[in-house]
N, CA, C and O atoms as a CHARMM CRD file, in Angstrom:
* protein
*
  272
    1    1 MET  N     56.13000  19.30000  -9.66700 PROA 1      0.00000
    2    1 MET  CA    56.89900  18.44200  -8.79800 PROA 1      0.00000
    3    1 MET  C     56.07200  17.14500  -8.32200 PROA 1      0.00000
    4    1 MET  O     56.57300  16.02200  -8.37900 PROA 1      0.00000
    5    2 ILE  N     54.81900  17.37600  -7.86600 PROA 2      0.00000
    6    2 ILE  CA    54.06900  16.24800  -7.48900 PROA 2      0.00000
    7    2 ILE  C     53.65100  15.40200  -8.77100 PROA 2      0.00000
    8    2 ILE  O     53.62400  14.17200  -8.73400 PROA 2      0.00000
    9    3 LEU  N     53.34200  16.10600  -9.86100 PROA 3      0.00000
   10    3 LEU  CA    53.02100  15.32000 -11.08000 PROA 3      0.00000
   11    3 LEU  C     54.23900  14.53900 -11.54100 PROA 3      0.00000
   12    3 LEU  O     54.05100  13.39100 -11.94500 PROA 3      0.00000
   13    4 THR  N     55.36500  14.99900 -11.52400 PROA 4      0.00000
   14    4 THR  CA    56.56100  14.21100 -11.89400 PROA 4      0.00000
   15    4 THR  C     56.74400  13.00000 -11.00600 PROA 4      0.00000
   16    4 THR  O     57.11300  11.93400 -11.49900 PROA 4      0.00000
   17    5 GLY  N     56.49500  13.12900  -9.69400 PROA 5      0.00000
   18    5 GLY  CA    56.58600  12.06300  -8.78500 PROA 5      0.00000
   19    5 GLY  C     55.58400  10.93000  -9.10300 PROA 5      0.00000
   20    5 GLY  O     55.90800   9.74200  -9.10200 PROA 5      0.00000
   21    6 LEU  N     54.31800  11.39400  -9.38000 PROA 6      0.00000
   22    6 LEU  CA    53.19000  10.45600  -9.71200 PROA 6      0.00000
   23    6 LEU  C     53.57400   9.66900 -11.00300 PROA 6      0.00000
   24    6 LEU  O     53.41000   8.45300 -11.09400 PROA 6      0.00000
   25    7 ILE  N     54.08200  10.42300 -11.96700 PROA 7      0.00000
   26    7 ILE  CA    54.50100   9.72200 -13.21700 PROA 7      0.00000
   27    7 ILE  C     55.53500   8.71200 -13.00000 PROA 7      0.00000
   28    7 ILE  O     55.45300   7.59400 -13.50900 PROA 7      0.00000
   29    8 LEU  N     56.58000   9.10700 -12.20000 PROA 8      0.00000
   30    8 LEU  CA    57.65400   8.14100 -11.90100 PROA 8      0.00000
   31    8 LEU  C     57.09800   6.88700 -11.16600 PROA 8      0.00000
   32    8 LEU  O     57.40800   5.73900 -11.48300 PROA 8      0.00000
   33    9 LEU  N     56.25900   7.20800 -10.17200 PROA 9      0.00000
   34    9 LEU  CA    55.64000   6.12400  -9.42200 PROA 9      0.00000
   35    9 LEU  C     54.80100   5.12700 -10.33000 PROA 9      0.00000
   36    9 LEU  O     54.83900   3.90500 -10.18600 PROA 9      0.00000
   37   10 SER  N     54.10400   5.73600 -11.20200 PROA 10     0.00000
   38   10 SER  CA    53.30800   4.87300 -12.12200 PROA 10     0.00000
   39   10 SER  C     54.18300   4.02600 -13.09800 PROA 10     0.00000
   40   10 SER  O     53.85900   2.87500 -13.38700 PROA 10     0.00000
   41   11 LEU  N     55.27000   4.61100 -13.58500 PROA 11     0.00000
   42   11 LEU  CA    56.17400   3.89600 -14.39300 PROA 11     0.00000
   43   11 LEU  C     56.91200   2.76700 -13.61000 PROA 11     0.00000
   44   11 LEU  O     57.14600   1.68400 -14.14700 PROA 11     0.00000
   45   12 ALA  N     57.27200   3.04600 -12.33000 PROA 12     0.00000
   46   12 ALA  CA    57.86300   2.10000 -11.52300 PROA 12     0.00000
   47   12 ALA  C     56.90800   0.87300 -11.19200 PROA 12     0.00000
   48   12 ALA  O     57.29900  -0.29400 -11.17000 PROA 12     0.00000
   49   13 LEU  N     55.68600   1.26000 -10.95300 PROA 13     0.00000
   50   13 LEU  CA    54.68400   0.16000 -10.73300 PROA 13     0.00000
   51   13 LEU  C     54.45900  -0.70900 -11.99400 PROA 13     0.00000
   52   13 LEU  O     54.39000  -1.93700 -11.93700 PROA 13     0.00000
   53   14 GLY  N     54.35300  -0.01300 -13.10400 PROA 14     0.00000
   54   14 GLY  CA    54.18600  -0.67400 -14.38700 PROA 14     0.00000
   55   14 GLY  C     55.33300  -1.66900 -14.72900 PROA 14     0.00000
   56   14 GLY  O     55.13800  -2.79400 -15.18900 PROA 14     0.00000
   57   15 LEU  N     56.60200  -1.10700 -14.44000 PROA 15     0.00000
   58   15 LEU  CA    57.79600  -1.95400 -14.72700 PROA 15     0.00000
   59   15 LEU  C     57.85300  -3.11900 -13.77500 PROA 15     0.00000
   60   15 LEU  O     58.30000  -4.19900 -14.16000 PROA 15     0.00000
   61   16 ALA  N     57.39400  -2.93000 -12.48400 PROA 16     0.00000
   62   16 ALA  CA    57.34400  -4.00500 -11.55000 PROA 16     0.00000
   63   16 ALA  C     56.35700  -5.09100 -11.97100 PROA 16     0.00000
   64   16 ALA  O     56.58700  -6.29300 -11.83500 PROA 16     0.00000
   65   17 ALA  N     55.23200  -4.57300 -12.49800 PROA 17     0.00000
   66   17 ALA  CA    54.14900  -5.63200 -12.95100 PROA 17     0.00000
   67   17 ALA  C     54.70100  -6.30700 -14.17600 PROA 17     0.00000
   68   17 ALA  O     54.52000  -7.51700 -14.30900 PROA 17     0.00000
   69   18 TRP  N     55.40000  -5.57700 -15.13500 PROA 18     0.00000
   70   18 TRP  CA    55.96800  -6.29500 -16.31700 PROA 18     0.00000
   71   18 TRP  C     57.02700  -7.31700 -15.85700 PROA 18     0.00000
   72   18 TRP  O     57.00200  -8.44300 -16.35500 PROA 18     0.00000
   73   19 LEU  N     57.92500  -7.00400 -14.96500 PROA 19     0.00000
   74   19 LEU  CA    58.91200  -7.89300 -14.53600 PROA 19     0.00000
   75   19 LEU  C     58.32100  -9.12000 -13.82300 PROA 19     0.00000
   76   19 LEU  O     58.82400 -10.23300 -13.97500 PROA 19     0.00000
   77   20 GLY  N     57.24500  -8.90400 -13.04200 PROA 20     0.00000
   78   20 GLY  CA    56.60400 -10.12500 -12.49400 PROA 20     0.00000
   79   20 GLY  C     55.98800 -10.88500 -13.48600 PROA 20     0.00000
   80   20 GLY  O     56.03000 -12.11000 -13.37200 PROA 20     0.00000
   81   21 PHE  N     55.37300 -10.33100 -14.52700 PROA 21     0.00000
   82   21 PHE  CA    54.82800 -11.19500 -15.55600 PROA 21     0.00000
   83   21 PHE  C     55.81000 -11.91900 -16.29300 PROA 21     0.00000
   84   21 PHE  O     55.55200 -13.08100 -16.60900 PROA 21     0.00000
   85   22 VAL  N     56.97100 -11.36800 -16.63500 PROA 22     0.00000
   86   22 VAL  CA    58.02200 -11.97100 -17.37200 PROA 22     0.00000
   87   22 VAL  C     58.60200 -13.10300 -16.51900 PROA 22     0.00000
   88   22 VAL  O     58.86700 -14.18600 -17.04000 PROA 22     0.00000
   89   23 TRP  N     58.79900 -12.87400 -15.23900 PROA 23     0.00000
   90   23 TRP  CA    59.28000 -13.97300 -14.30000 PROA 23     0.00000
   91   23 TRP  C     58.40300 -15.13700 -14.26400 PROA 23     0.00000
   92   23 TRP  O     58.85400 -16.28200 -14.28000 PROA 23     0.00000
   93   24 SER  N     57.08800 -14.85100 -14.21300 PROA 24     0.00000
   94   24 SER  CA    56.06800 -15.99400 -14.14400 PROA 24     0.00000
   95   24 SER  C     56.04000 -16.78900 -15.44100 PROA 24     0.00000
   96   24 SER  O     55.85700 -18.00700 -15.41600 PROA 24     0.00000
   97   25 VAL  N     56.21700 -16.12000 -16.56500 PROA 25     0.00000
   98   25 VAL  CA    56.32200 -16.89700 -17.89900 PROA 25     0.00000
   99   25 VAL  C     57.56300 -17.75800 -17.94100 PROA 25     0.00000
  100   25 VAL  O     57.50600 -18.91300 -18.36500 PROA 25     0.00000
  101   26 LYS  N     58.67800 -17.21400 -17.51000 PROA 26     0.00000
  102   26 LYS  CA    59.95500 -17.90600 -17.51200 PROA 26     0.00000
  103   26 LYS  C     59.95100 -19.05600 -16.50300 PROA 26     0.00000
  104   26 LYS  O     60.57000 -20.09100 -16.75100 PROA 26     0.00000
  105   27 SER  N     59.30500 -18.89900 -15.43800 PROA 27     0.00000
  106   27 SER  CA    59.34700 -20.02900 -14.44200 PROA 27     0.00000
  107   27 SER  C     58.18700 -21.12400 -14.81800 PROA 27     0.00000
  108   27 SER  O     58.04800 -22.10400 -14.08700 PROA 27     0.00000
  109   28 GLY  N     57.47200 -20.96600 -15.81400 PROA 28     0.00000
  110   28 GLY  CA    56.64800 -22.01300 -16.20000 PROA 28     0.00000
  111   28 GLY  C     55.23100 -22.00200 -15.69000 PROA 28     0.00000
  112   28 GLY  O     54.52400 -23.00900 -15.73400 PROA 28     0.00000
  113   29 GLN  N     54.83200 -20.85700 -15.21000 PROA 29     0.00000
  114   29 GLN  CA    53.39400 -20.77200 -14.59100 PROA 29     0.00000
  115   29 GLN  C     52.35700 -20.95800 -15.67500 PROA 29     0.00000
  116   29 GLN  O     51.24200 -21.35300 -15.33500 PROA 29     0.00000
  117   30 TYR  N     52.60000 -20.72700 -16.86700 PROA 30     0.00000
  118   30 TYR  CA    51.63000 -20.73900 -17.93000 PROA 30     0.00000
  119   30 TYR  C     51.88900 -21.92500 -18.90800 PROA 30     0.00000
  120   30 TYR  O     51.34400 -21.94600 -20.01200 PROA 30     0.00000
  121   31 ASP  N     52.66400 -22.83800 -18.52000 PROA 31     0.00000
  122   31 ASP  CA    53.01700 -23.94100 -19.45600 PROA 31     0.00000
  123   31 ASP  C     51.86800 -24.83400 -19.89600 PROA 31     0.00000
  124   31 ASP  O     51.66500 -25.11500 -21.07800 PROA 31     0.00000
  125   32 ASP  N     51.06700 -25.30000 -18.79600 PROA 32     0.00000
  126   32 ASP  CA    49.96500 -26.24500 -19.08600 PROA 32     0.00000
  127   32 ASP  C     48.77600 -25.90200 -18.31400 PROA 32     0.00000
  128   32 ASP  O     48.55500 -26.48800 -17.25500 PROA 32     0.00000
  129   33 PRO  N     47.92900 -24.92500 -18.79400 PROA 33     0.00000
  130   33 PRO  CA    46.77500 -24.57800 -17.97200 PROA 33     0.00000
  131   33 PRO  C     45.68800 -25.58800 -18.06200 PROA 33     0.00000
  132   33 PRO  O     44.78000 -25.56300 -17.23200 PROA 33     0.00000
  133   34 GLU  N     45.71600 -26.47800 -19.01200 PROA 34     0.00000
  134   34 GLU  CA    44.64800 -27.56000 -19.18000 PROA 34     0.00000
  135   34 GLU  C     44.91500 -28.74700 -18.38000 PROA 34     0.00000
  136   34 GLU  O     43.98200 -29.48400 -18.06200 PROA 34     0.00000
  137   35 GLY  N     46.16900 -29.00400 -18.01400 PROA 35     0.00000
  138   35 GLY  CA    46.59600 -30.26500 -17.43300 PROA 35     0.00000
  139   35 GLY  C     45.94700 -30.63600 -16.07000 PROA 35     0.00000
  140   35 GLY  O     45.49700 -31.76700 -15.88900 PROA 35     0.00000
  141   36 PRO  N     45.90800 -29.75200 -15.19300 PROA 36     0.00000
  142   36 PRO  CA    45.33600 -30.12400 -13.81100 PROA 36     0.00000
  143   36 PRO  C     43.92200 -30.74500 -13.91300 PROA 36     0.00000
  144   36 PRO  O     43.62600 -31.73100 -13.23800 PROA 36     0.00000
  145   37 LYS  N     43.05500 -30.15600 -14.76400 PROA 37     0.00000
  146   37 LYS  CA    41.64300 -30.68000 -14.78300 PROA 37     0.00000
  147   37 LYS  C     41.61900 -31.99300 -15.33100 PROA 37     0.00000
  148   37 LYS  O     40.65200 -32.69500 -15.03400 PROA 37     0.00000
  149   38 TYR  N     42.56700 -32.49000 -16.13100 PROA 38     0.00000
  150   38 TYR  CA    42.48400 -33.82900 -16.68900 PROA 38     0.00000
  151   38 TYR  C     43.35100 -34.73500 -15.86500 PROA 38     0.00000
  152   38 TYR  O     43.15200 -35.95000 -15.89200 PROA 38     0.00000
  153   39 ARG  N     44.34100 -34.18600 -15.10400 PROA 39     0.00000
  154   39 ARG  CA    45.15400 -35.04700 -14.27400 PROA 39     0.00000
  155   39 ARG  C     44.33400 -35.70800 -13.10200 PROA 39     0.00000
  156   39 ARG  O     44.68800 -36.78800 -12.62800 PROA 39     0.00000
  157   40 MET  N     43.31400 -35.07700 -12.68700 PROA 40     0.00000
  158   40 MET  CA    42.51100 -35.67700 -11.61800 PROA 40     0.00000
  159   40 MET  C     41.65700 -36.89200 -12.10800 PROA 40     0.00000
  160   40 MET  O     41.12600 -37.63900 -11.28700 PROA 40     0.00000
  161   41 LEU  N     41.53600 -37.07500 -13.40400 PROA 41     0.00000
  162   41 LEU  CA    40.86200 -38.16400 -13.98800 PROA 41     0.00000
  163   41 LEU  C     41.73500 -39.33600 -14.11200 PROA 41     0.00000
  164   41 LEU  O     41.25500 -40.46800 -14.17000 PROA 41     0.00000
  165   42 ASP  N     43.01400 -39.11100 -14.15600 PROA 42     0.00000
  166   42 ASP  CA    43.99100 -40.22700 -14.31900 PROA 42     0.00000
  167   42 ASP  C     43.86600 -41.22300 -13.11200 PROA 42     0.00000
  168   42 ASP  O     43.51000 -40.85200 -11.99300 PROA 42     0.00000
  169   43 ASP  N     44.18200 -42.49400 -13.42400 PROA 43     0.00000
  170   43 ASP  CA    44.14300 -43.46700 -12.41900 PROA 43     0.00000
  171   43 ASP  C     45.41700 -43.39700 -11.60400 PROA 43     0.00000
  172   43 ASP  O     46.50300 -43.26100 -12.16700 PROA 43     0.00000
  173   44 ASP  N     45.30500 -43.48800 -10.28600 PROA 44     0.00000
  174   44 ASP  CA    46.53300 -43.37800  -9.41300 PROA 44     0.00000
  175   44 ASP  C     47.56000 -44.49700  -9.57400 PROA 44     0.00000
  176   44 ASP  O     48.77400 -44.31700  -9.48100 PROA 44     0.00000
  177   45 GLU  N     46.96800 -45.67400  -9.82400 PROA 45     0.00000
  178   45 GLU  CA    47.86100 -46.80500  -9.94400 PROA 45     0.00000
  179   45 GLU  C     48.80600 -46.76100 -11.21700 PROA 45     0.00000
  180   45 GLU  O     49.89400 -47.33600 -11.24300 PROA 45     0.00000
  181   46 GLU  N     48.34300 -46.10300 -12.15500 PROA 46     0.00000
  182   46 GLU  CA    49.22300 -45.96100 -13.38800 PROA 46     0.00000
  183   46 GLU  C     50.47100 -45.24800 -13.11100 PROA 46     0.00000
  184   46 GLU  O     51.49400 -45.53900 -13.73100 PROA 46     0.00000
  185   47 GLU  N     50.45200 -44.32800 -12.21500 PROA 47     0.00000
  186   47 GLU  CA    51.62500 -43.50200 -11.84900 PROA 47     0.00000
  187   47 GLU  C     52.48900 -44.00500 -10.75300 PROA 47     0.00000
  188   47 GLU  O     53.41400 -43.32600 -10.30900 PROA 47     0.00000
  189   48 GLY  N     52.18900 -45.22100 -10.30000 PROA 48     0.00000
  190   48 GLY  CA    52.98400 -45.89800  -9.33400 PROA 48     0.00000
  191   48 GLY  C     52.63400 -45.62900  -7.85700 PROA 48     0.00000
  192   48 GLY  O     53.28800 -46.10400  -6.92800 PROA 48     0.00000
  193   49 ARG  N     51.51800 -44.80700  -7.69900 PROA 49     0.00000
  194   49 ARG  CA    51.07700 -44.47000  -6.34000 PROA 49     0.00000
  195   49 ARG  C     50.02100 -45.53100  -5.92600 PROA 49     0.00000
  196   49 ARG  O     49.18500 -45.98400  -6.70700 PROA 49     0.00000
  197   50 ARG  N     50.14400 -45.89100  -4.59200 PROA 50     0.00000
  198   50 ARG  CA    49.18200 -46.77900  -4.09100 PROA 50     0.00000
  199   50 ARG  C     47.98100 -46.01300  -3.54600 PROA 50     0.00000
  200   50 ARG  O     48.13800 -44.99000  -2.88000 PROA 50     0.00000
  201   51 PRO  N     46.82400 -46.49900  -3.82500 PROA 51     0.00000
  202   51 PRO  CA    45.57800 -45.87600  -3.24100 PROA 51     0.00000
  203   51 PRO  C     45.63700 -45.90400  -1.71700 PROA 51     0.00000
  204   51 PRO  O     46.26600 -46.79100  -1.14100 PROA 51     0.00000
  205   52 LYS  N     45.00400 -44.96700  -1.07400 PROA 52     0.00000
  206   52 LYS  CA    45.00200 -44.93600   0.37900 PROA 52     0.00000
  207   52 LYS  C     44.16400 -46.14500   0.89100 PROA 52     0.00000
  208   52 LYS  O     43.05000 -46.40400   0.43600 PROA 52     0.00000
  209   53 SER  N     44.73300 -46.81300   1.79700 PROA 53     0.00000
  210   53 SER  CA    44.02700 -47.95000   2.46000 PROA 53     0.00000
  211   53 SER  C     43.26500 -47.50200   3.69000 PROA 53     0.00000
  212   53 SER  O     43.61600 -46.52000   4.34400 PROA 53     0.00000
  213   54 PRO  N     42.22900 -48.23900   3.98300 PROA 54     0.00000
  214   54 PRO  CA    41.45000 -47.80100   5.15800 PROA 54     0.00000
  215   54 PRO  C     42.20900 -48.04400   6.49300 PROA 54     0.00000
  216   54 PRO  O     43.08600 -48.90600   6.55800 PROA 54     0.00000
  217   55 PRO  N     41.88000 -47.31600   7.49800 PROA 55     0.00000
  218   55 PRO  CA    42.64000 -47.50800   8.78500 PROA 55     0.00000
  219   55 PRO  C     42.39600 -48.96500   9.31800 PROA 55     0.00000
  220   55 PRO  O     41.35000 -49.56000   9.06100 PROA 55     0.00000
  221   56 GLY  N     43.35500 -49.49000  10.03400 PROA 56     0.00000
  222   56 GLY  CA    43.17200 -50.85300  10.58400 PROA 56     0.00000
  223   56 GLY  C     44.27600 -51.63000  10.13600 PROA 56     0.00000
  224   56 GLY  O     45.14500 -51.12300   9.42600 PROA 56     0.00000
  225   57 PRO  N     44.31500 -52.96000  10.53500 PROA 57     0.00000
  226   57 PRO  CA    45.33300 -53.87300  10.12800 PROA 57     0.00000
  227   57 PRO  C     45.30800 -54.02900   8.55500 PROA 57     0.00000
  228   57 PRO  O     44.26300 -53.86700   7.92500 PROA 57     0.00000
  229   58 PRO  N     46.42200 -54.32800   7.99700 PROA 58     0.00000
  230   58 PRO  CA    46.54000 -54.57000   6.53900 PROA 58     0.00000
  231   58 PRO  C     45.76200 -55.88300   6.25300 PROA 58     0.00000
  232   58 PRO  O     45.74000 -56.79200   7.08300 PROA 58     0.00000
  233   59 PRO  N     45.14900 -55.95800   5.10300 PROA 59     0.00000
  234   59 PRO  CA    44.24700 -57.01200   4.78200 PROA 59     0.00000
  235   59 PRO  C     44.82700 -58.42300   4.70000 PROA 59     0.00000
  236   59 PRO  O     44.07800 -59.40000   4.67900 PROA 59     0.00000
  237   60 ASN  N     46.20800 -58.54000   4.65200 PROA 60     0.00000
  238   60 ASN  CA    46.78000 -59.85200   4.59600 PROA 60     0.00000
  239   60 ASN  C     47.27300 -60.33000   5.97600 PROA 60     0.00000
  240   60 ASN  O     47.73800 -61.46600   6.07400 PROA 60     0.00000
  241   61 GLU  N     47.19900 -59.56200   6.98600 PROA 61     0.00000
  242   61 GLU  CA    47.68100 -59.89900   8.34200 PROA 61     0.00000
  243   61 GLU  C     46.41500 -60.08100   9.21100 PROA 61     0.00000
  244   61 GLU  O     45.41100 -59.37600   9.11100 PROA 61     0.00000
  245   62 PRO  N     46.57100 -61.07100  10.04500 PROA 62     0.00000
  246   62 PRO  CA    45.37500 -61.24300  11.16400 PROA 62     0.00000
  247   62 PRO  C     45.48500 -60.09300  12.13200 PROA 62     0.00000
  248   62 PRO  O     46.53600 -59.47200  12.29200 PROA 62     0.00000
  249   63 PRO  N     44.43100 -59.84800  12.73400 PROA 63     0.00000
  250   63 PRO  CA    44.45500 -58.74200  13.82400 PROA 63     0.00000
  251   63 PRO  C     45.27000 -59.20600  15.02900 PROA 63     0.00000
  252   63 PRO  O     45.32300 -60.40900  15.28300 PROA 63     0.00000
  253   64 PRO  N     45.91000 -58.30500  15.78500 PROA 64     0.00000
  254   64 PRO  CA    46.71200 -58.72600  16.83500 PROA 64     0.00000
  255   64 PRO  C     45.85800 -59.35900  17.94800 PROA 64     0.00000
  256   64 PRO  O     44.68300 -59.02200  18.09100 PROA 64     0.00000
  257   65 PRO  N     46.43700 -60.25900  18.72300 PROA 65     0.00000
  258   65 PRO  CA    45.61600 -60.93500  19.75100 PROA 65     0.00000
  259   65 PRO  C     45.30500 -59.95700  20.87600 PROA 65     0.00000
  260   65 PRO  O     46.07800 -59.04100  21.15500 PROA 65     0.00000
  261   66 PRO  N     44.15300 -60.17000  21.51800 PROA 66     0.00000
  262   66 PRO  CA    43.70400 -59.28200  22.59100 PROA 66     0.00000
  263   66 PRO  C     44.65600 -59.42300  23.80800 PROA 66     0.00000
  264   66 PRO  O     45.17400 -60.51000  24.06800 PROA 66     0.00000
  265   67 LYS  N     44.86800 -58.37200  24.51000 PROA 67     0.00000
  266   67 LYS  CA    45.67500 -58.36700  25.70600 PROA 67     0.00000
  267   67 LYS  C     44.79000 -58.81200  26.93100 PROA 67     0.00000
  268   67 LYS  O     43.65900 -58.37100  27.13800 PROA 67     0.00000
  269   68 PRO  N     45.44900 -59.75200  27.73000 PROA 68     0.00000
  270   68 PRO  CA    44.72100 -60.19100  28.89700 PROA 68     0.00000
  271   68 PRO  C     44.44800 -59.17000  30.06200 PROA 68     0.00000
  272   68 PRO  O     43.82900 -59.52700  31.06400 PROA 68     0.00000
């Protein structure tokens, strides 16, 4: 009785692991494992993203006048 339950439990866990693996393959988890390490070397400006500017007024505008 207990042995049958343990066998069924192990089969259910194996099936759940297999279904999780199949789902991850179908959802694209393993499509490009090499891409992220090369993506960090790409230049941000090529992709249309602007680099982060330092805090403060934009470089083309004068600072605001002091308050009296």
